[in-house]
C-alpha positions in Angstrom: 0.0 0.0 0.0 1.4 3.4 -1.0 -1.2 5.2 1.2 -2.8 3.7 4.3 -6.3 2.6 3.4 -9.5 2.8 5.5 -9.5 -1.0 5.8 -7.1 -3.5 7.4 -3.9 -4.1 5.5 -4.2 -7.8 5.2 -6.1 -10.3 3.0 -9.4 -9.3 4.7 -8.8 -5.7 3.7 -7.9 -6.8 0.2 -11.3 -8.6 0.0 -13.1 -5.4 1.2 -11.3 -3.5 -1.6 -12.2 -6.1 -4.1 -15.9 -6.0 -3.1 -16.0 -2.2 -3.4 -14.6 -2.5 -6.9 -17.1 -5.2 -8.0 -20.5 -3.9 -6.9 -20.1 -4.8 -3.2 -20.6 -8.5 -3.9 -18.3 -11.4 -4.7 -18.4 -15.2 -5.0 -16.3 -17.7 -3.1 -14.4 -18.6 -6.3 -13.7 -14.9 -7.1 -12.3 -14.3 -3.6 -10.1 -17.4 -3.9 -8.7 -16.3 -7.3 -8.1 -12.8 -5.9 -6.1 -14.2 -2.9 -4.1 -16.5 -5.2 -3.2 -13.6 -7.4 -2.0 -11.6 -4.4 0.3 -14.4 -3.2 -1.7 -16.6 -0.9 -0.3 -20.2 -1.1 -3.5 -21.5 0.4 -6.3 -19.2 -0.9 -9.3 -21.3 0.0 -8.0 -21.7 3.6 -7.3 -18.0 3.7 -10.9 -17.2 2.8 -12.3 -19.7 5.3 -10.2 -18.1 8.1 -11.4 -14.6 7.2 -15.0 -15.6 7.0 -15.0 -17.5 10.3 -13.2 -14.8 12.2 -13.3 -11.0 11.8 -14.9 -11.4 8.4 -18.2 -12.3 10.0 -18.7 -8.6 10.7 -17.5 -7.4 7.2 -19.0 -10.0 4.8 -22.6 -11.3 4.8 -23.6 -14.4 2.9 -26.8 -13.9 1.0 -26.9 -17.1 -1.0 -24.7 -20.2 -1.4 -21.1 -19.1 -2.0 -22.0 -15.5 -2.5 -21.3 -12.6 -0.2 -22.0 -8.9 0.2 -20.1 -6.2 2.0 -21.8 -5.5 5.3 -21.0 -1.8 4.8 -23.1 -1.8 1.6 -26.2 -3.1 3.4 -26.9 0.3 5.1 -28.2 -1.3 8.2 -29.8 1.4 10.3 -31.9 1.4 13.4 -34.9 1.7 11.1 -33.7 -1.3 9.2 -33.3 -3.3 12.4 -36.7 -2.2 13.8 -38.5 -3.3 10.7 -36.7 -6.6 10.7 -37.5 -7.1 14.4 -41.2 -6.4 13.9 -41.4 -8.8 10.9 -39.8 -11.6 12.9 -42.1 -11.0 15.8 -45.1 -11.3 13.5 -43.6 -14.4 12.0 -43.2 -16.1 15.4 -46.8 -15.2 16.3 -46.0 -15.5 20.0 -44.1 -18.8 19.7 -40.5 -19.4 20.6 -39.2 -20.6 17.3 -39.7 -21.4 13.6 -37.8 -23.7 11.3 -35.9 -21.6 8.8 -36.9 -24.1 6.1 -40.5 -23.3 6.7 -40.2 -19.5 6.2 -42.1 -18.5 3.1 -41.0 -16.1 0.4 -43.8 -13.8 1.5 -41.9 -13.1 4.8 -38.7 -12.2 2.9 -40.7 -9.9 0.6 -41.7 -7.8 3.7 -38.2 -7.2 4.9 -36.1 -4.0 4.3 -34.8 -3.2 0.9 -31.3 -4.5 -0.1 -28.6 -3.3 -2.4 -28.9 -4.1 -6.1 -28.2 -7.8 -6.9 -28.7 -9.0 -3.3 -31.8 -10.8 -2.2 -33.2 -12.0 1.1 -33.1 -15.6 2.1 -32.3 -17.8 5.1 -28.5 -17.5 4.7 -28.6 -13.7 4.7 -31.1 -13.6 7.6 -28.9 -15.8 9.8 -25.8 -13.8 8.8 -27.4 -10.6 9.9 -28.7 -12.1 13.2 -25.2 -13.3 13.9 -24.0 -9.7 13.9 -26.8 -7.5 15.1 -28.5 -8.2 18.5 -32.2 -7.6 18.0 -33.4 -10.3 20.3 -33.4 -13.3 17.9 -30.8 -15.9 17.0 -30.5 -18.9 14.7 -29.2 -22.3 15.7 -27.7 -25.0 13.5 -28.5 -28.7 13.4 -25.2 -29.9 15.0 -21.7 -28.6 15.0 -20.7 -30.0 11.6 -22.5 -27.4 9.6 -20.5 -25.1 7.3 -21.1 -21.7 5.9 -23.1 -23.0 3.0 -25.7 -24.7 5.3 -28.9 -23.1 6.2 -29.4 -23.1 10.0 -32.2 -25.2 11.5 -34.3 -22.7 13.4 -34.9 -19.1 14.3 -35.8 -18.4 17.9 -36.0 -15.8 20.6 -32.8 -15.1 22.3 -34.5 -15.3 25.7 -36.3 -18.5 24.9 -36.1 -21.3 27.4 -35.0 -23.4 24.5 -31.3 -23.1 24.1 -30.1 -25.9 21.8 -31.2 -27.7 18.6 -31.9 -30.7 20.8 -34.4 -28.6 22.8 -36.2 -27.6 19.7 -36.4 -31.1 18.3 -37.5 -32.6 21.6 -40.2 -29.9 21.8 -41.5 -30.8 18.4 -41.4 -34.5 19.0 -43.3 -34.2 22.3 -46.1 -32.5 20.4 -46.2 -35.1 17.6 -45.6 -38.4 19.5 -46.4 -40.0 22.8 -42.9 -40.2 24.2 -40.8 -42.3 24.7 -40.6 -43.3 21.0 -38.0 -45.1 19.0 -36.9 -44.2 15.5 -34.4 -45.6 13.1 -31.7 -43.1 12.2 -33.3 -42.6 8.7 -36.8 -42.1 10.2 -35.3 -39.5 12.6 -33.5 -37.8 9.7 -36.7 -37.7 7.6 -38.6 -36.2 10.5 -36.0 -33.4 10.7 -36.3 -33.0 7.0 -40.1 -32.8 7.0 -39.9 -30.2 9.8 -37.6 -28.0 7.7 -34.7 -28.3 10.2 -32.4 -29.8 7.7 -32.4 -29.8 3.9 -31.7 -32.1 1.0 -29.2 -34.8 1.8 -27.9 -33.2 5.0 -26.9 -35.5 7.8 -27.4 -38.7 5.8 -24.6 -40.4 7.7 -24.4 -38.2 10.8 -27.9 -37.4 11.9 -27.0 -38.6 15.4 -24.6 -35.7 15.7 -27.5 -33.2 15.6 -28.6 -34.1 19.1 -25.4 -35.7 20.5 -24.7 -35.4 24.2 -28.3 -34.8 25.0 -29.5 -37.5 27.3 -33.1 -37.3 26.0 -31.9 -39.0 22.8 -30.4 -42.5 23.4 -28.6 -43.8 20.4 -27.9 -47.5 20.1 -27.0 -50.2 17.5 -24.0 -48.1 16.3 -26.1 -44.9 16.1 -28.7 -46.6 13.8 -31.5 -46.4 16.3 -32.6 -43.6 18.7 -35.1 -43.7 21.6 -36.4 -40.3 22.6 -37.3 -40.1 26.3 -40.3 -38.5 27.8 -38.3 -35.9 29.7 
């Protein structure tokens, strides 16, 4: 740098500069190529480190493998107030909703976005991860990556704190517990509820509720018995 810029003088700063020069958005592939051009020997790892650390406050993911500069979102108090009121209406007094069950109508009522950027679950969870407006999203297990849509949106002050809490709450309404499922039956239940998507957790569904004693996995994690309490 010949002149000290208004962004950090590292790869994260280079990505901010790149975004500003390309309509405030970029893809994962474009970022990796940019880092490779500027001398990173491990550009994919460099990007992952940025996105999982300080970059969470600078780059918001709005669709799979696509990001927008947070500074370009123009997130004001008015923006957050509208978002808060729309989420409150969505929950209708409840504690949570599956992100996979949120309709396009809800997203169409949210604040306007920069050109080329659209609302969806990935952007919603990115924003809630930065701005504290009383709501959070939780993932279906610790193995999720940045491309994975979180499982549920819930009140920050809810008595439900984990994904296992949410799943057990749903199961207690749908079944007379205790109840036993095969791992695939359990996965299909999560899929139908909108907590997971596509082929997620095909071989690791037990990890979504691991360490919670209400879910007893046996037969090499191929069978689960959900307890009454």
